[in-house]
N, C-alpha and C positions, 0 to 999 in steps of 0.2 A: 619966248616964254620964260617966266622965272623958274629957277631951279627948284624952288619950294613947291611949285605947282606940279612940275614933272615928277618930283619925288612922291608927292601926295598921290598922283595917278598910279605910280608903281606900287605904293603900299596898298591902295585900294584894289589894284589888280591882284596882288598877293592874297589879300583877304578873300576876294572872289574865288580865287583858285582853291583856297582852303575850304570855303563853303561849297564849292563844286565837288571836292572829294567827299565831304560830309553827305551831300545830296546823292552822290552816286553809290553810296554804301547801302542804300535801300531801294528796292524796285519802286516803291510808292513815290519816292522823292527824286528819282533818277532824271526825269524831264527837267525839273527845276535845277538839279545839279549840273546838267548839261548846259542849261541857259546861263548859269553863273560862270561856268568855264568859258563859254563863247564871249560873254560880255567882258570878262577879265582879260581874255587874250586880245580882244578888240581894243580895249582901253590901253593895254601895254603897248600894242602896235602903234596906235595913234600918239601916245605919249612919246614913243621913240621917234616917230616921224616929225613931230613938232618940237622936239627938244633942241634942234640945231646941231645935234651931233651927227646927223645923217645929211651928207651933201653929195651933190653930183651923182657919181656912179653908185653911191650907196643905195639910192632908191631903186636902181636897176637890180642891184644885188639882192635887196630885200624881196623884190618882186620875183626874182629868179628862184629864191628859196620858198617863198610863200605860195605862189600860184601852183607849181606842180604838187607840192605837198597837199594843198587843199583839194586839188582834183583827184589825186591818188586816194586820199583819205575818204573823200565822198563816194568815189566808185567802189572802193572796198567795203565801206560801211553799208552801202545800199544793196550790195550783192551777197553779203554773208548771211548764211542761215544762223538762226539762234544757237543751234547745237555747235556751230563752228566759232562762236564768239570768243572762247578762250584762246584759240589760235590767233585770232585777229588782235586781241589785246596783247598777246606775247609778242607778235611781230611789230606792232606799233610801239611797244615798250622798248624793243631793240633800237628803234630810231631815236628814242630819248638818249640812250647810251651813246649812240653814234654822234648825236648832236653835242653831247658833252666832250667827246674826243675831238671833234672838229673845232669847237670853241677853244679848247686848250691849245690845239695846234695853231689856230689863228692868233691867239694872244701871245704865243711864243714867237711866232714869225713877225708880228708887229707889236712889240712890247709897248709902244706908245699908246695903244688902244686902251690899256688898263693901267699904265704906269706913267706917271708924269714926272719921274725923276725925283721923287720925294726923299730918297736916301736909301742907304744899304738895308735898313730893317724893312722898309716898304718893298724893296726889290726881293728880299728873301721871302717875305710872306707871299709875294706874287708868284715866285717860282714854286713854292710849296703848293699853292692853290692850283697852279697849272698841272703839277705832277699828280696831285690827288684827283683832280678832275678827269685827266686822261686815264688814270689807273682805274678809278671807279666806273667811268663810262665804258671803258673796254671790257671790263668784267660784266657790266650790265648788258652790253651789246651781245657778247658771246653767250652768256647765260640765257638771255631772252631768245636768241636764235635756236639754241639747243632745246629750250622749252617748247618753242613753236614746232620744231621738227618732231619732237616726241609727241606732242598733242595732235599733230597732224598725221602721225603714223609713219613719218619718213625715217625716224630712228626708233630703235627698240626702247620701250619704256622700262626695261630692266636696268637696275643700277649697274654702272660699270665700277667694279671693285678690283683694284690692282694691289698686289702685295706691297706692303710698306707705304700705303697711300698717305698715312699720317706723316711719315717722314718726308715724303715728296711734297705734301702740303706745307710743312714747316720750311723745307728748303725753298719753296716758291715765295713764301712770306718773307724769309730772310733776304732772298735775292731781290725782291721788290723793294724792301727797305733800303738795302745797300745801293740799288740803282737810283732810288729817290735821293739818297744823300749825295751821290755822285752828281746827279742832275742839278740839285739845288746849289751845291758848292762849286760847280764847274766855272762859273763866272761868265763873262761875255765871250770867251773864246769858242764856246760850244755852238 
């Protein structure tokens, strides 16, 4: 398939995802929003399969990721009560964060997946992208699991306030930035 066709499929899938979010924002249009999301994901998957970038064991790996996720999602969605929907959304959102972390790890372990040796600037951008993806993904995963546990009554809903929390938060932000700089500038030896 021509790259322009695959790119057009990905752009259309992105537009469908945006339309899905718009549709899911109102109960009256939620079915249509769901349909847009399903069609967008199907289009993205088919475009990936026919792009020529997936070969051999890649099809098995995609099936290994897609089939269990589909089964788990369908079972959870069919069994949840409407009053428990916020918990379901929170735990499913945690999988989004976990997915971002796993993609970051995968592209770090196999840099040829997203880096074709275009030069130092491209490598720097790639390393920054990996760090931000893993950082934001891990925060999303952790926050969503905590939100799920609070909504489900497994954790107390009262805020945890510790003395000097603003200084602790500042220290964590500074440490994260410092670790990011170390990761990005570490070179190939890391």
